[in-house]
N, C-alpha and C positions, 0 to 999 in steps of 0.2 A: 502493498500499499503507500502512494507519495500521497502527501499533504502539500499542501500550499501554506500550511503553519499549525501548530501544534493545536489538538482541539481537545478538551478535558470533557469527562463523561462526567455529570456528580450525580449518584445517587441519591435515592433522601433531598433530591432539589430542593423541595417545598418545604422540607425539614427546617431544625433550628440551626445548624450548622450549616445545611446547603444552600440557605439562602443568601447567606454570607459570605461564602464562597463564592457563588456567582456573579454577586453585587463587587468582590473583590475583582474576580475575572475583567466583569467589563472595565471597572476603572482603570484597572492595569492595559488597554488593549486587549485583551489574551479572548480567546474563541470556548467556547461551554457549552456544555447543550445539559441542560436538566432534566431530570428522569425521575417518574414515582405514579403513583395512582393517580395524584390529583393535583391541577396549580401547575404542572410543570412541564418544558418546552415539548416532551415525548413522554408517552404512555407506558408505565414499565410497573409490571407484576410480577414476585418472584413468584410465584404459585402459577405461572404462565409463562413458560421459557419461551414460546412463540415471538414474546415479545424482546426479548433479551436484542436478536439481528437488529431493529429500528434502532435501538438505545447504542449501540456500539458503530454505527455505520462511521466510517473516516474518522474514528478515534482514535489516540492512541497515549491517553492515558488517563484513568478512572478513580476518583473519590468513590469507593466502596463501601457504603453503607448498609450493612445485613438487615434481613430483615426482623423486625422489631418484634419484643415484647412474645420473643420464642425464646427456648432450649434448643431444639434441634433446627439447625439448617446449615449444617456443612456439606448436603448431598447438593443442595440447589447452588451454594456459591463453588464449589468444583465444576459444576456445570456450568457456569456463569464463565469462569474464569477459561474452560477450554474453550468457549465461544470466545471471550475476549483475545485471549493466546493466538489463534485463528484469525479474527478481523485485525492483527498487526498491532494491539498495543503493547505499548513499551515500560510503562510504568503505574505502578496500584499502588493508590493509599490505601492504607483502613484503619479507621475510626476504630479502635480494640475498647480493651474496656482496661482502668490502673489493677497492675498483676496481671493480666491478662494470660501470660502465657504459664500462669500457676494456677488458672481457673481450673474446677474440680471436673471429673467427664461427664457429670449430670450434665453439662452445658458445653456447647460446640466453641465455647471464645477460643480456648487454646488449641481446638484445630481446625479452625478455618486461620487464625495465626501461621501455621504450619503449613497449611493449604496452599496461602498466599505468597509464602517465603519460600517453600518450594517448586514454583513455578521459574524454569529458566531460561524462559524468553521475555522475561519483564522484571523488571525491578521491582523493588518494593520499598517502602516505609510505614512504620507502625507506629501507631496514635495512641495512647494508653491513656486515658484522662481520668481524673480522679470523680469523684459525684460533681454532677453538674449545679452550679446555683442557681439555672433557669428552674431548676425541682421546686423551686421554694415561692418562684412568681406565677407556676400554671399549679395546672390540678393534680401533678404528681406526688407534692408534699405541701399543701395547701397548710394557711393557719386557718384554721375552724374556731370560731364564736374566741377568740383571741388566743387558742393553743394549738401550736406545732405539736403532732403527735408521731414520735418516732422510735424505734428501738438501739439503744447506744449503749446503755450502762455506762456515761459518761464518756465516754472514745470521742476521739477527734478525727480532723477529718479535712486536708488544702484543698477544699472546692473550688472546683475552676469554671471559667466565665466559658460559657458556649463561643464566646466570641472570639477568644483567642483560641482555642481550639481552632475554631474557624479559622485563623491569623495563621495560626502555624501549617494549616494542611494547605493553605494556598502556597505557602512557601515551597512548601513539595512537591507542591504539582507545575505549579511556575518556575520551579528550577531541581528539576527530580534527579540531574546528576551530581548535585551536593548532598543529596539523603538518600541515595540510594541504598538499601539495605540497612538505615536508621531503625532506632525503635526509642519514643520520644516519651517521656511516663508526662502528662502533662497537669499539673497542678496548680494551684495559687501559692500566695507568696506566704499564707501561713497557715496551720492546724489550729482548726477552731472547734468547739462543741459545738452541740446543739442547745446548749443553754447561752453561748455566744451569742447564734444564729440568729435567735428569739430577740436577745437582748437589742442587737442591731437593728434588727425590723420595726423595733418598738423604739428605737430611736430615732429612724429616718421617718417613720411615718406620722409619728403624734400616735400613736394606738397600743393598748395594752396587750402585750405578746407572751404567753409562758410558756418553756417545754414543757413536757408530761414526759417521760421515757417510759415503754411500753415490753410487756414481754412479745419475744421475737415474734414465736409463734401464733398468738393472739395477733398481733398484726398483719403478718401474713394471709390469715384465716382472713381477718376486716380487709384485706385488699381485693382478696378474691371473692367474698362477699359481694363487694363492691364495681365489678366488676373485670378483674384482671385473671385471665384465664389458670387455670390447676397447675395447667403444665409449667408457669412459669414459677413458678413457689421454690425449686432449687436457685434459683438467679436471683429471687429478691434475701432469700438464706445466704448465699453464698457473700452479695454484696452488704447487706446490715453486719451478718458473721465477722467480719475484717475488724468492723467498727468495736464491735461490741468486746471483743479479744484482745482490742489497741492495738491490731495493726492496720489502722486506717490509712490513707496515705500520707506519705508526708513531704514538705516542702522541695523541690528541685527547683534546678534554674533552668531547664529547657525551653519552656516560653520565652523568654529574656532575651535566651542565647537564640533563639534561631528568629525571631523577629525585633531585637532591638528594643524594646522598652520591659519596663518590668510586667509582672503577674497582675490583673487586676483582682484587689482585693475585696472583701466581700461588703465591704462599708461601699466601698463605688458603687460596685455592683447593687448594692439595695438603695442606694441613691439615685442613679438612673432608673430604677423600674417601682420607685416608692408607688405609684399609680395600679400595681397590681394588690396592694395591700389596702390603698386609704378608695378605689372605687370599691373594692367588697365591701367594707364600712358605710358604704352612702347606699347602696343596694337596701 
């Protein structure tokens, strides 16, 4: 395949990081194509391999967002990677999970990292972000009736801004040769507890916010009752279990090293997104 200019396929193109990466590409004069089931340039459905070819047409690099809210998806990714190789893709950036290479066998996080890294036809970069700050500003970890409820037993986490993840991803896609074979642990500048999170949200919003710890299994069962598929329980158990065990993410310098500015603090993120909490109070 001969391209007049490099073109990036952004899977999850209407999602948290995908929309930011697409804008970054456009701002820097780089060609990209977003793909997802809704709101993107082309329709893409992990459950329909017939949609893979159109998304990959004349593409030489891919931002590979795997199926969400699932634990078993390695076979689908393997099928997609085979088509990507045939289509002439030369670089893949995979957003994974903090300590993704150590993920339990019950989830396909480590398996997919291995699939991407084992392909010899293209280079790769693996991004392993900590818990994303945006979880607190949407329906993932909402403040309900002035209370944030998450299991932690006082453990801390270096929450990272999705905008920082996207900025790092954009660099790996725009300059793949500089990041070939690299794995980056993406975090915020400091490890904080959920008590700290509640205090910061309260401070910036002017609304009282308390943190309530909860038994891990009760919380997981509550998430399933609220609509999360039961198959996703092992992922929730792993993610919360790391914090409970005191093995939550710790700050790294990878964000700053790659994008040339410090990682966003939770306080700065909260100030930027204060409407997420004040708007709820106004309803």
